N, C-alpha and C positions, 0 to 999 in steps of 0.2 A: 701230478705231484701235490702232496698234502701241504697246505699252508702251514708255515712254522709260526706257532704262537708263543714260543718259549720266551721271547724277549718282551712280550707285552706287559707282564707284571713288573719287571724292572723299569720299563719305560713309564708305566703308570705311577710307580713309586717315586720316580724322578719328578713327575708332574704334581705330586701330592701337595706341595705348597700352593700351587695355582688352584688345584681342586678345592682345597680348604678355603682359600681366599674368596672364590666365587660362592661357595656354600655359605660362608659367614655373611657375605654381602646380601645374599637372598634372605638369610635367616633374620637379619635385622629389619627387613621390610616385607613381612608376609602379607599376602592378599588372599581374599576368599572368593570362592565361586567361579563363575565363568569369565569375569572381567578382571584381568590381572595386568594392567598396563605397565606397572613398574617392573614386574618380573619379565614380562614379554620384551620390554626394551633391553634388559640385560641379555636375554637369550639372543635377540637379534644382533646386538652389538658383538657378542662373542662369536657368533657364527660368521658374521661378515668379516671379522678379523682373521678367520681361517680361510677366507677366499670363497666362501659359499654365498649363495644367493637365497637366503631364507624368505619364506612367504608367511605373512601374518594372516590369521584367520579373519574372515569377513564378519561373522556374527559373534564369535567368541575370541578370547585372547590366546589363541593357539599359535604355534609356530611349527612350520615344517621346512625341511631342507633335504636336498638329495645330493649324496656323494656318488658321482658317476665313476664307475670303475674303468680300468684300462681296456677291457674287452666286454662284448655284449654278454648278457646273462640275465637271470631273474633279479628280483628285488627282495631284500630282507628288511623288515621294519624293526627299528629299535625305539622303545618308548620310555619317556620320563614324564611323570605328572608334576604339576607345579604349584598347586594351591595349598593354603594352610587351613587352620581350624579356628573357630571362635573361642579361644581360650586366653586367659591372662597368664602369660609365662611366669613361672616361678622357679627357674633353674639356677639363677645367680651367675649365669655365663656372662663373660665380658661382651659377647656379641648377641646378647638376648634381644628379643623383639623390641623395637622402639615404637611399635604401633599398639596402643592400648586395646586389649580384648582380642588380639589376633596373634597366632603363634604357628610356627612350623612344628607342630607336635606329632606329625606322622612321617617326618623325614623327607618330604618331597623336595626340599631344598638340596638334600644330598643326591637325590636322583638326577636332578638337573645338572648339578656339578659333575657327576660321574659321566653322564651322557655327553656333555660338552668335551670332557677330556677324551672320551672314546672317539668322538668326532675328530679331534686333533690327531690322534694316533692313526685313524683310518685315512685321513687326508694325506698323511705322510706315506701311506702304503697303498694309495688308491690305484696305482698301476697294477698291483697284484689282484685287484678285485675283478672277478669275472661276472659282472653285473653291477647292481646299484644298492646303496643303503639309503633307506628312507628314515629320516630322523623325525620323531613325533614328540613334540613338547606340548603337553595337554593340560588345560585348565579343568577345574570343576570335577575332580574325581570324588571329592568328599560329598557325595549325595546329589551332584548336579548333572550327572550323565554326560560329562564332557567328551568322553570317547565317542559316544553315540552322535553328538553334535559334529565332531570332526569327521566321522564317517559320512554323515549326511552332507557335509560340505565338500565331499570328494577326496577324502584323505587317500584312499587306495588308488586314485587316479593321478597322484602327483608325480610318480616316478615314470620313466620312459619304458619300463617293462613291468610285467605282472608281479604283484607282491605275493610271494609264495611261502613266506615264513615270517614269524613275528616273535619278538622276545622282549621281556621286561624284567626288571629287578625291583624288589621292595626291601628297604632296610628295616630292621626291627631289633628291639632289645629282648625279645623273647628268646633269641638264639645267641649262643656264645660268639664272641667277637671273632671275625675272620672266617666264619663257617658259611658254606652255601647249603641251603636247605630246600629240598624239592621233592616232588612225587609226581608220577604220571596219573592221568585221569583227573577226577575232581580235586581241585586244590583249595578253592574258596567257594562259599555258599552263594546261592541266590538269596536276595534279601527283599522281602515284601513288607510294606507297612500295613498294619491291621488297625482299623477304626471301627468301633462298635458303639452305637447309640441306643441305649435302652430307654424306652418311653413308657411311663406309667401315668399315675394321677397323683397330683400333690395333695397334701393335707397336713393336719396337725400331728405332730410326732406322738402325742398322747393317745391317738386313736388310729393306729395303722390300719385297722380293719375297714376304715372308711376311705382309705387312700389305696393306691397301688404302688408300692414302694420299689423304685427302680434300683436302689442301692443294694438291697439284699439280693435281688435277681442278678445284678452285675457281679456281685461277689460270687454267686453260685456259678455264673458263666466262667469266671476266671478259673475257679477250681475244676470245673467240669472239663474245660479245654485241656488242662494238664492230664487229667485222668484219661480222657478220650485218646490223646496222643499215645500214651503208653499201651493202650489196649487195642488201638486200631491202625497204628502205623508200624511198619516193619522196623525192628530195632536196629538193623544194619543198613537202613536207608532213612536216616533220621529226619525228624522235624523238630526244630527248637523254636518254641513260641514263648515269648516273654511279653506280658502286659506290663508296661513300665510307666504308664501315665493314666491316672484315674482322677476324674473331676466330677463332683456331684455336690449339690446342696450349698446352702449359704450360712446356716446357723444351726443351733442345737435342737430347736423345737419345730422345725419345718421339714416335712418329707417333700423332696423336690419332685418335679415332673419327669426329669430325665437324668441319666448318668452317662458319662462318656468314658470310654476305654480306648487306649491307644497302645500299640506295641509293635513288635517286629517278629516276623516269621522267617527262619533260615532253613534252607534245604539244599541238598547236593545232587538232586536229580530232578528231571522234569516230572517224573511220576510222583515223587513225594511232594513236589510243589503243588501239583493239582490236587492230590489227596488232602494235603493240609488246607488248601483253600476251601475245598468242599466241606471238610470237617468243621472249620470255623463257622461257616454259614449255617450248617445243620445244627450244631450245638447251640449257638446263640439264639437262633430262631426257635428251636425246640424248647429250650428252658424258658425263654420269655413267654412263649405260648402256654406252657404248663401253668404259669402263674397269672395268665390273663393280660400280659403285657406284650409289647412288640420290641424287636431288636433289628435295627438297620445295620448292615455290615458293608463296609467299604474296604476293598483290598487294592491298595495302590502298588502296582508292580515296581519292583526295584531292579537291581542289577541281576543279570543271569548268573548261572554257575560259571566260575572260572575253570575252564577245562584244559589241562595240559595234554597235548597230543603225544601219545607214548613214544613214537620214534623221535620226535623233536626233543622230548624230554631226555631220552637216552643220549642224544647228541649233545645237549647242554651239560648233562651230567659228566660226560667224558671230558669235555673242555674244562669244567670246573676242577676235575681231578688233575688234569694236566697243569693247571695254573696253581692250585692251592695244595694239592696232594690229597691222597685218599682219606687221611684222617680228618680233614676239614670239610668233607662233603657228607652231609647227613641226609639219609632217606627219612622222610616224614611218614609216621605211622598212619596218619589219618588227615582228612581235610580240616581246614580251619573254618569256623562258621561265620567269620567276617565276610564281607562282600567287596568286590573290586570291579571297576568298570572297564578294565582291560579285557574283561570277559566279552564285551561287544566285538572287539577286534578278533579275539580267538574264536568267535562264532563264524567269522568270515575267512580267517586265515589260520592254518595249522601253526602252532607255536608253543611256547612255554613261558611260564612266569616263575621266578625263584625268589627266595628270601635270603638276604645278606645279613648275617649276625653282626650286631654292633653294641652288645651290652657292655657297659664299662666294667673293667676288671675289678674284682672284689665284691661286686653286687650279687646278692642272692637272687637266683632266677625266680624264686617264689615271691619276692617282695620288690624287685627292681621296678621302677616306674616304666610302664609299657607305652607303646604308641597310643596317642590320644590323651596322655596324661600331661598336665601343665608342668610337670617336673621331669619329663623324660629328657635324657641326655644320650646322644648317640656318639660312640667312639668314631673318630674321624679317619684313622689309618686304614680301616677296611674299605674306605671309598676307593683306594687304589685297586683293590681286587675287583670291586664292582665295575670300575672303568675298564679294566683289562678284560673282564668277562664279556662285557658289551662288545668290545672290539674283536675279541676272539670269535664270538658267535658269527659276526659278520664276515670276518676273514675266512674262516673255515667253511661256512655255509656257501660262500660264493666261490669256493675252490673245490666244491664237491664234484 
């Protein structure tokens, strides 16, 4: 018998005042990175109040908890990230961040609140679960590889049965309020950090022929990289490379000895990722050598591609349609070149990641403050849909 999920959205809407209260409590006290003691304490408190026995991470401020179903079966993982960003909030909200220079600008506070509400609904229905639900509350998504640390600490061994499915939600103002946005296959890009140091020979700016100017060579490398990508990388398996930080020199009349370039490379396949890395090394070294200089290239691996397993994505899409209706479920035309560390989990467990639209009514999609803006504001009513979808995925998955 297929699990009935029709009452989950009304139940979540009834819980919305509690969801909002938790979200605002977290929003006022954002924390950064892998150590989030205040946030962790709230999550532990809320889970214990549901009768669960949550486990705090040993090396990072993670929290896991297991909802054991009424009969044996596999485990499905539901994930919410918890960390904020180093931004000074400028939203004017009554519940704006009270911590200078820190803000929940990516909506992770809403993710936590939604998953806690889903846990409440699942606890009320645990007898119907043929298996277990592993709740994953993760620190350090914003560049700190928190999901990888949780996996290394034994995340997938926390439940009494094998974790065979995984699901996550991310809120965003890129999308219309109350919509669920998803696609099978590559959803988000791999993100690598690129650092190039061009080394030359310093001298007087009035006599560049007596020096070896690293600035002009660095400029040539920046432009050549963009040209090489368009000529050597398949247009339908893209590489996006942006050099966003350039440091060289001290004053107007000195040619420095070196120039530093830093940027990010985004790709949506392993093949393009390797091709992009090779291209950066080849172009930087070749141009520097042409001018008698050297270029040292450092490529720091970032998050892998976030890959939605097609069958699980179809499963999640169907549930989203049941809950929200077909008009509010949007198929994404292409991946997003941002990166997300839930990708580490999806490398190990088939699953899906979806976007929940929360752009305030009346805001122009082209100009509305986006995630990572210090002015971003997320509509709160869609959190009920997010909580219901978390719960629906678990209920239906464990009734398959």
